[in-house]
C-alpha positions as CSV (number, residue, x, y, z in Angstrom):
1,X,0.0,0.0,0.0
2,X,0.9,3.7,0.0
3,X,3.3,5.0,2.6
4,X,1.9,6.9,5.6
5,X,3.5,9.9,7.2
6,X,3.3,9.9,11.0
7,X,4.3,12.5,13.5
8,X,7.8,12.0,15.0
9,X,8.2,11.1,18.6
10,X,11.3,13.4,18.7
11,X,11.1,16.8,20.3
12,X,10.8,19.7,17.8
13,X,13.8,21.7,16.6
14,X,13.9,25.4,17.6
15,X,13.7,26.6,13.9
16,X,13.2,25.1,10.5
17,X,16.2,23.0,9.4
18,X,16.7,22.1,5.8
19,X,19.4,19.6,6.6
20,X,18.3,16.9,9.0
21,X,19.8,13.6,10.2
22,X,18.2,11.2,12.6
23,X,18.6,7.8,14.4
24,X,15.5,5.8,14.6
25,X,16.4,4.1,17.9
26,X,18.9,6.2,20.1
27,X,18.0,4.5,23.4
28,X,21.4,2.7,23.4
29,X,23.1,6.0,23.7
30,X,21.3,7.3,26.8
31,X,23.8,5.5,29.2
32,X,21.1,4.7,31.7
33,X,19.9,8.3,32.0
34,X,16.3,7.2,31.8
35,X,15.7,9.5,28.8
36,X,12.2,9.2,27.3
37,X,13.5,9.9,23.8
38,X,13.7,7.1,21.4
39,X,14.6,9.1,18.3
40,X,17.7,11.3,17.9
41,X,17.3,14.2,15.5
42,X,20.0,16.7,14.5
43,X,19.3,19.6,12.2
44,X,21.2,22.5,10.6
45,X,19.1,25.6,9.9
46,X,19.5,28.0,7.0
47,X,21.2,30.4,9.5
48,X,23.9,27.6,10.0
49,X,22.7,26.9,13.5
50,X,23.1,23.2,14.6
51,X,20.4,21.8,16.8
52,X,19.9,18.5,18.6
53,X,16.2,18.5,19.4
54,X,15.7,21.7,21.4
55,X,19.4,22.2,22.2
56,X,21.7,24.6,20.3
57,X,24.9,22.7,19.7
58,X,26.7,25.4,17.5
59,X,25.7,28.8,16.3
60,X,27.8,28.6,13.1
61,X,28.2,25.2,11.5
62,X,28.7,24.6,7.8
63,X,27.9,20.9,7.8
64,X,27.6,17.8,10.0
65,X,27.5,14.0,9.9
66,X,25.7,11.8,12.3
67,X,27.9,8.6,12.4
68,X,26.3,5.6,14.1
69,X,29.2,3.2,13.4
70,X,31.7,5.6,15.1
71,X,29.0,6.8,17.6
72,X,29.9,10.5,17.0
73,X,28.3,13.6,15.8
74,X,30.9,15.5,13.8
75,X,30.5,19.0,12.3
76,X,32.6,21.7,10.8
77,X,32.2,25.2,12.1
78,X,31.8,28.3,9.9
79,X,33.0,31.0,12.1
80,X,36.3,33.0,12.0
81,X,38.3,29.9,13.2
82,X,37.0,26.9,11.3
83,X,37.5,23.6,13.1
84,X,36.2,20.1,12.9
85,X,34.5,19.1,16.2
86,X,33.3,15.7,17.4
87,X,30.8,15.0,20.1
88,X,30.1,11.4,21.3
89,X,26.4,10.4,20.9
90,X,26.5,9.1,24.5
91,X,27.5,12.6,25.7
92,X,24.7,14.5,24.0
93,X,22.6,14.3,27.2
94,X,25.4,16.1,29.1
95,X,25.6,18.9,26.5
96,X,24.9,22.2,28.3
97,X,23.8,25.0,25.8
98,X,24.4,27.7,28.5
99,X,28.1,26.9,28.8
100,X,28.9,27.7,25.2
101,X,30.0,25.2,22.6
102,X,33.7,25.2,23.4
103,X,33.2,24.3,27.1
104,X,31.4,21.1,26.0
105,X,34.4,19.7,24.1
106,X,37.0,19.6,26.8
107,X,37.7,15.9,26.5
108,X,41.4,15.2,26.5
109,X,42.6,13.7,23.2
110,X,39.4,14.7,21.4
111,X,40.0,18.4,20.9
112,X,38.7,20.1,17.8
113,X,40.9,19.9,14.7
114,X,41.7,23.0,12.7
115,X,40.5,23.0,9.1
116,X,40.6,25.5,6.2
117,X,37.9,28.2,6.5
118,X,34.9,27.3,4.4
119,X,35.5,23.6,4.6
120,X,32.5,21.3,4.5
121,X,32.2,17.9,6.0
122,X,31.0,15.5,3.3
123,X,31.2,12.0,4.8
124,X,32.7,9.8,7.5
125,X,33.6,6.3,6.3
126,X,31.8,3.7,8.4
127,X,34.6,1.2,8.7
128,X,37.5,3.6,8.8
129,X,38.1,6.6,11.1
130,X,38.4,8.9,8.1
131,X,36.4,12.2,7.5
132,X,36.1,13.3,3.9
133,X,36.2,17.1,3.6
134,X,35.4,19.4,0.6
135,X,37.8,22.3,0.5
136,X,36.7,25.8,-0.6
137,X,38.4,25.2,-3.9
138,X,36.2,22.2,-4.5
139,X,38.8,19.5,-4.0
140,X,38.2,16.6,-1.7
141,X,40.5,15.5,1.1
142,X,40.5,12.7,3.6
143,X,41.7,13.2,7.2
144,X,41.8,11.1,10.3
145,X,40.7,13.2,13.3
146,X,42.0,12.0,16.7
147,X,38.5,12.0,17.9
148,X,37.7,9.1,15.5
149,X,41.1,7.4,15.5
150,X,41.4,6.9,19.3
151,X,38.0,5.3,19.9
152,X,38.5,3.2,16.7
153,X,42.0,1.9,18.0
154,X,40.7,1.4,21.5
155,X,37.7,-0.6,20.3
156,X,39.9,-2.8,18.0
157,X,42.3,-3.5,20.8
158,X,39.5,-4.4,23.2
159,X,38.1,-6.8,20.6
160,X,41.5,-8.4,20.1
161,X,42.0,-7.0,16.5
162,X,45.6,-6.0,17.2
163,X,46.7,-6.1,13.6
164,X,44.1,-3.6,12.4
165,X,44.7,-1.4,15.5
166,X,48.5,-1.5,15.1
167,X,48.3,-0.5,11.4
168,X,46.1,2.5,12.2
169,X,48.1,3.6,15.2
170,X,51.4,3.4,13.4
171,X,50.0,5.4,10.4
172,X,48.5,8.1,12.7
173,X,51.5,8.1,15.1
174,X,49.5,7.0,18.2
175,X,51.6,5.7,21.0
176,X,51.8,1.9,20.7
177,X,51.9,1.5,24.5
178,X,48.1,1.9,24.2
179,X,47.9,-1.7,23.0
180,X,49.2,-3.0,26.3
181,X,47.9,-0.3,28.6
182,X,44.2,-0.7,27.9
183,X,44.2,-4.0,29.7
184,X,47.8,-5.3,30.5
185,X,46.7,-8.4,32.3
186,X,44.4,-9.6,29.4
187,X,47.2,-8.8,26.9
188,X,49.8,-10.8,28.8
189,X,47.9,-13.6,30.4
190,X,44.7,-14.1,28.4
191,X,45.9,-14.7,24.9
192,X,46.6,-11.1,23.8
193,X,50.2,-11.6,23.0
194,X,49.5,-14.7,21.0
195,X,46.9,-12.9,18.9
196,X,49.3,-10.0,18.5
197,X,52.1,-12.2,17.1
198,X,49.6,-13.8,14.7
199,X,48.2,-10.5,13.4
200,X,51.2,-8.2,13.3
201,X,53.2,-10.0,10.7
202,X,56.1,-7.7,9.5
203,X,59.2,-8.1,11.6
204,X,59.8,-4.4,11.4
205,X,56.4,-3.8,13.1
206,X,57.4,-6.1,16.0
207,X,60.7,-4.3,16.4
208,X,58.9,-0.9,16.4
209,X,56.4,-2.1,19.0
210,X,59.2,-3.4,21.3
211,X,61.2,-0.2,20.8
212,X,58.2,2.0,21.8
213,X,57.5,0.2,25.1
214,X,57.8,2.4,28.2
215,X,57.1,1.8,31.9
216,X,54.2,4.2,31.9
217,X,50.4,3.9,31.6
218,X,49.4,6.2,28.7
219,X,45.8,5.9,29.5
220,X,46.4,7.9,32.6
221,X,47.7,11.1,31.0
222,X,47.8,10.9,27.2
223,X,45.0,8.8,25.9
224,X,42.3,8.6,28.6
225,X,39.7,6.0,28.1
226,X,36.4,7.8,28.0
227,X,33.4,6.6,30.0
228,X,31.2,6.3,27.0
229,X,33.5,3.9,25.1
230,X,31.9,0.4,24.9
231,X,34.3,-2.1,26.3
232,X,34.4,-5.6,27.6
233,X,34.9,-6.0,31.3
234,X,38.5,-5.5,32.4
235,X,40.1,-8.6,33.7
236,X,41.6,-6.8,36.8
237,X,41.9,-3.4,38.3
238,X,44.7,-1.7,36.6
239,X,46.0,-0.3,39.9
240,X,47.1,-3.9,40.8
241,X,49.4,-4.1,37.7
242,X,53.0,-3.0,38.2
243,X,53.6,-0.6,35.3
244,X,57.1,0.0,36.6
245,X,58.0,-3.5,35.3
246,X,55.7,-3.5,32.3
247,X,58.5,-3.5,29.7
248,X,60.2,-6.5,31.2
249,X,56.9,-8.4,31.5
250,X,56.0,-7.8,27.9
251,X,59.5,-8.5,26.6
252,X,59.7,-11.8,28.5
253,X,56.3,-12.9,27.3
254,X,57.0,-12.0,23.7
255,X,60.4,-13.6,23.7
256,X,59.0,-16.9,25.2
257,X,56.3,-17.1,22.5
258,X,58.6,-16.2,19.6
259,X,61.2,-18.8,20.6
260,X,58.5,-21.5,21.1
261,X,57.0,-20.6,17.7
262,X,60.5,-21.1,16.0
263,X,61.0,-24.4,17.8
264,X,57.5,-25.7,16.8
265,X,57.6,-24.2,13.3
266,X,54.4,-22.3,13.9
267,X,52.7,-19.7,16.2
268,X,49.9,-20.5,18.6
269,X,47.4,-19.4,15.9
270,X,48.9,-21.7,13.2
271,X,51.0,-19.2,11.3
272,X,54.1,-21.0,9.8
273,X,57.5,-19.6,10.8
274,X,61.0,-20.7,10.0
275,X,64.0,-21.0,12.2
276,X,65.5,-17.6,12.9
277,X,62.3,-15.8,11.8
278,X,62.0,-13.9,15.0
279,X,65.7,-13.4,15.6
280,X,65.6,-9.5,15.4
281,X,62.5,-9.1,17.6
282,X,64.0,-11.5,20.2
283,X,67.2,-9.4,20.2
284,X,65.0,-6.3,20.6
285,X,63.4,-7.8,23.7
286,X,66.9,-8.6,25.3
287,X,68.1,-5.0,24.6
288,X,64.9,-3.4,25.8
289,X,64.8,-5.0,29.2
290,X,66.1,-3.2,32.2
291,X,68.9,-4.0,32.7
292,X,69.6,-5.0,29.1
293,X,70.4,-8.7,28.7
294,X,73.2,-8.2,26.2
295,X,75.0,-11.5,27.0
296,X,71.9,-13.5,26.2
297,X,71.5,-11.5,23.0
298,X,75.1,-12.1,21.9
299,X,74.8,-15.8,22.8
300,X,71.7,-16.1,20.7
301,X,73.5,-14.5,17.7
302,X,76.4,-16.9,18.1
303,X,74.1,-20.0,18.4
304,X,72.1,-18.9,15.4
305,X,75.3,-18.4,13.4
306,X,76.6,-21.8,14.3
307,X,73.3,-23.4,13.4
308,X,73.1,-22.0,9.9
309,X,76.8,-22.0,9.1
310,X,77.6,-24.3,6.2
311,X,80.4,-26.8,6.9
312,X,82.0,-26.1,3.5
313,X,82.5,-22.4,4.2
314,X,85.9,-21.2,5.2
315,X,84.6,-18.0,6.7
316,X,84.1,-18.1,10.5
317,X,80.4,-18.5,11.5
318,X,80.3,-15.1,13.3
319,X,81.6,-13.3,10.1
320,X,78.7,-14.5,8.0
321,X,76.2,-12.1,6.5
322,X,73.3,-13.0,8.9
323,X,75.5,-12.9,12.0
324,X,77.0,-9.6,11.1
325,X,73.7,-8.0,10.2
326,X,72.3,-9.2,13.6
327,X,75.3,-7.7,15.4
328,X,74.7,-4.4,13.5
329,X,71.1,-4.4,14.5
330,X,71.9,-5.1,18.1
331,X,74.5,-2.3,18.0
332,X,71.7,0.0,16.8
333,X,70.0,-0.7,20.1
334,X,73.1,-0.7,22.3
335,X,76.5,1.0,21.9
336,X,79.3,-0.9,20.0
337,X,81.7,-0.4,22.9
338,X,79.2,-1.8,25.3
339,X,78.7,-4.8,23.1
340,X,82.5,-5.3,22.8
341,X,82.9,-5.1,26.6
342,X,80.0,-7.5,27.0
343,X,81.5,-10.1,24.6
344,X,84.8,-9.7,26.4
345,X,83.0,-10.3,29.7
346,X,81.8,-13.6,28.3
347,X,85.5,-14.5,27.6
348,X,84.5,-15.1,24.0
349,X,87.3,-13.4,22.0
350,X,86.1,-14.5,18.6
351,X,82.7,-12.9,19.3
352,X,84.4,-9.8,20.5
353,X,86.3,-9.6,17.2
354,X,83.1,-10.1,15.3
355,X,81.5,-7.2,17.2
356,X,84.5,-4.9,16.8
357,X,84.7,-5.6,13.1
358,X,81.9,-3.2,12.1
359,X,82.5,-0.7,14.9
360,X,84.7,2.5,14.8
361,X,87.3,0.7,16.9
362,X,90.9,0.8,15.5
363,X,92.0,-2.7,14.3
364,X,95.5,-1.7,15.3
365,X,94.3,-1.6,18.9
366,X,91.8,-4.3,19.4
367,X,93.4,-7.0,17.2
368,X,96.7,-7.2,19.2
369,X,94.7,-7.0,22.4
370,X,92.5,-10.0,21.4
371,X,95.5,-11.8,20.1
372,X,97.2,-11.4,23.5
373,X,94.2,-12.6,25.4
374,X,94.1,-15.7,23.2
375,X,97.7,-16.4,24.0
376,X,97.1,-16.2,27.7
377,X,96.3,-19.3,29.8
378,X,92.6,-19.6,30.5
379,X,92.3,-18.2,34.0
380,X,95.0,-15.5,33.6
381,X,93.2,-14.3,30.4
382,X,90.0,-14.1,32.3
383,X,91.8,-12.1,35.0
384,X,93.1,-9.5,32.5
385,X,89.6,-9.2,31.0
386,X,88.0,-8.7,34.5
387,X,90.6,-6.0,35.3
388,X,89.8,-4.2,32.1
389,X,86.1,-4.3,32.8
390,X,86.5,-3.3,36.4
391,X,85.2,-6.6,37.8
392,X,87.9,-6.8,40.4
393,X,86.3,-9.5,42.6
394,X,86.1,-11.8,39.6
395,X,89.7,-10.8,38.7
396,X,91.0,-11.8,42.1
397,X,89.2,-15.2,41.9
398,X,90.6,-15.9,38.5
399,X,94.1,-14.8,39.5
400,X,94.0,-17.3,42.4
401,X,92.8,-20.0,40.1
402,X,95.6,-19.3,37.7
403,X,98.1,-19.8,40.6
404,X,96.4,-22.9,41.8
405,X,96.5,-24.4,38.3
406,X,100.2,-23.5,38.0
407,X,99.5,-21.7,34.7
408,X,102.7,-20.9,32.7
409,X,102.8,-17.2,32.0
410,X,106.2,-17.0,30.3
411,X,104.8,-17.0,26.7
412,X,102.5,-14.0,27.3
413,X,103.9,-10.9,25.5
414,X,104.4,-7.8,27.6
415,X,102.4,-4.8,26.3
416,X,102.7,-1.5,28.0
417,X,99.2,-0.3,27.3
418,X,96.9,1.5,29.6
419,X,94.1,-1.0,29.3
420,X,96.4,-4.0,30.1
421,X,98.2,-5.2,33.2
422,X,101.9,-4.3,32.7
423,X,103.3,-6.6,35.4
424,X,102.6,-10.2,34.5
425,X,102.3,-12.7,37.4
426,X,99.9,-14.8,39.4
427,X,101.8,-15.2,42.7
428,X,100.6,-14.0,46.1
429,X,102.4,-10.7,45.7
430,X,100.3,-9.9,42.7
431,X,97.2,-11.0,44.6
432,X,98.0,-8.7,47.5
433,X,98.5,-5.8,45.1
434,X,95.1,-6.3,43.7
435,X,93.5,-6.8,47.2
436,X,95.1,-3.6,48.6
437,X,94.3,-1.4,45.5
438,X,90.6,-2.4,45.5
439,X,89.9,-3.3,49.1
440,X,89.2,-7.0,48.4
441,X,90.3,-8.2,51.9
442,X,87.1,-10.0,52.6
443,X,87.2,-12.0,49.4
444,X,90.9,-12.6,49.9
445,X,90.3,-14.1,53.3
446,X,87.8,-16.5,51.7
447,X,90.1,-17.5,48.9
448,X,93.1,-18.1,51.2
449,X,91.3,-19.4,54.2
450,X,93.3,-22.7,54.0
451,X,96.6,-20.8,54.2
452,X,97.1,-19.3,57.7
453,X,100.2,-17.3,56.8
454,X,98.6,-15.6,53.8
455,X,95.4,-15.0,55.7
456,X,97.4,-13.3,58.5
457,X,99.2,-11.1,55.9
458,X,95.8,-10.0,54.5
459,X,94.6,-9.2,58.0
460,X,97.7,-7.1,58.6
461,X,97.0,-5.2,55.3
462,X,93.4,-4.7,56.2
463,X,94.3,-3.4,59.7
464,X,96.8,-0.9,58.3
465,X,94.3,0.4,55.8
466,X,91.8,0.9,58.5
467,X,94.3,2.8,60.6
468,X,95.1,5.1,57.7
469,X,91.4,5.8,57.3
470,X,91.1,6.7,61.1
471,X,89.1,3.6,62.0
472,X,91.3,2.7,64.9
473,X,88.8,0.7,66.9
474,X,87.9,-1.5,63.9
475,X,91.6,-1.9,63.1
476,X,92.3,-3.1,66.7
477,X,89.6,-5.8,66.3
478,X,91.2,-6.9,63.0
479,X,94.7,-7.1,64.5
480,X,93.5,-9.2,67.4
481,X,91.4,-11.5,65.2
482,X,94.5,-12.5,63.3
483,X,96.0,-15.9,64.1
484,X,98.3,-15.3,65.9
485,X,97.3,-11.8,66.9
486,X,99.3,-8.9,65.4
487,X,100.4,-7.3,68.7
488,X,102.4,-4.4,67.2
489,X,99.5,-3.4,65.1
490,X,97.1,-3.8,68.0
491,X,99.3,-1.4,70.1
492,X,99.2,1.3,67.4
493,X,95.4,0.8,67.1
494,X,94.8,1.0,70.8
495,X,97.0,4.0,71.1
496,X,95.2,5.9,68.3
497,X,91.8,4.9,69.6
498,X,92.6,6.1,73.2
499,X,92.0,2.7,74.8
500,X,94.8,3.1,77.4
501,X,93.7,0.3,79.6
502,X,93.7,-2.2,76.8
503,X,97.0,-0.8,75.5
504,X,98.9,-1.5,78.8
505,X,97.3,-4.9,79.1
506,X,98.7,-6.1,75.9
507,X,101.6,-8.7,76.3
508,X,105.1,-8.0,75.1
509,X,106.4,-9.3,71.8
510,X,109.4,-10.7,73.7
511,X,108.6,-14.0,75.3
512,X,111.4,-14.0,77.9
513,X,111.2,-10.3,78.9
514,X,111.2,-9.9,82.8
515,X,108.7,-7.8,84.7
516,X,111.1,-5.0,85.5
517,X,111.7,-4.4,81.8
518,X,108.0,-4.5,81.1
519,X,107.3,-2.0,83.8
520,X,110.0,0.3,82.5
521,X,108.6,0.1,79.0
522,X,105.1,0.8,80.2
523,X,106.3,3.9,82.1
524,X,108.1,5.2,79.1
525,X,105.1,4.6,76.9
526,X,102.9,6.4,79.5
527,X,105.2,9.4,79.5
528,X,105.1,9.6,75.7
529,X,101.3,9.4,75.7
530,X,101.1,12.1,78.4
531,X,103.3,14.5,76.3
532,X,101.1,13.9,73.3
533,X,97.9,14.6,75.2
534,X,99.5,17.8,76.7
535,X,100.6,18.9,73.2
536,X,97.1,18.7,71.9
């Protein structure tokens, strides 16, 4: 039959509006406000006034679009400063016409976007956060307003569509931390990371995501999650999540899944991957953690190089193209000198040479140095590396091992370089020099506890250093703890600490000395102390 025109249930507009847009059922946007309105009608009058029912939204608007897919009312203003404004449909009930239009748009991250004066809003794509504008010259342009991009990205992340969200966020320069921060527990523990690896395919994208990670919650200050955004229930209160360790948590979880995928040949979602496919992202996770796990990263590069190195090749495995490119990538994340020192700290001199090969280091310096280390016996070479890196406790332990293993040091060339030990030797004299220069007496006592004579000499050195620092009472305890006690040192310590009673009670060093001689010595000592006190 013929159509019938019926009166609308919507409240009337305040003046005739040639341009009208409406939603048949707007009850889903009332947010439980108990509104009796079922229809939502927005109109633009001939005088360019924009109305929503009986409310004035803007007194100078050139055009508007009511977008149900994005749940926004967008319009371009026609005043002296033309902007593109967006108002969530769920916030229309909070719009106060007496506050003025600008006061109703103070939503962080959804501020108006400046456009050319005379611009008209033509369309908003339903499946893409793009607004199509017609410029005053007639040409059409597409833009992505933040007010559309952020809810789009947040919704996609909440729905587990990480690939689509990542592509949009990367193109629009939205902080990628948002992917984790919306619900970090769901992302880490409820399948979020698995979906992310399946959907974000390019390796460069994974590296970019890892590089952008920060120990902050961007939803607290940069991209606040609006109350009107439709979301699934959060798995846990975000206040219970430790954002100070967020980067480490994400890196460990990503690395575990990527290594498992390489071992099994496919990801959890069934995407096929080859061995070494995730090598660079795994390196990124090692370098991004705090503190960086550079030793593990270099070990992974070496293991991967050995696994793919053809047996017929004469080139060393670490000098292959893939190994060198991996080292170059890791050096992009961490300084070459730091990588070189880390590889030295692993006592892997071939790896250190491979790292230094592409650095700015002078081959005339590092090649003789590495050659010297290779010529050293095992523990003495480790000792020299530890001294160079400032790991003096490890250096002392390796020097003692070198002596216990009777390593022959005669074939080691003597190089008078500032980064090498000039004096070569592993005897107790060299050990004591290291102990005294770096205050390693506690470790020295542990290493030489089976040798009473050497332990006593270390105690003597410790007591003397404490005396020099003015810690006489502590030095006194050290001298007396030696076996046998160091009486001369104890006297000096007691005298400097002012412990006169203890000083005169100390026995003489001479076993057969008679009482008369002891009394005479004590009187002379008392006179000296009295003169010193009087002089003060």
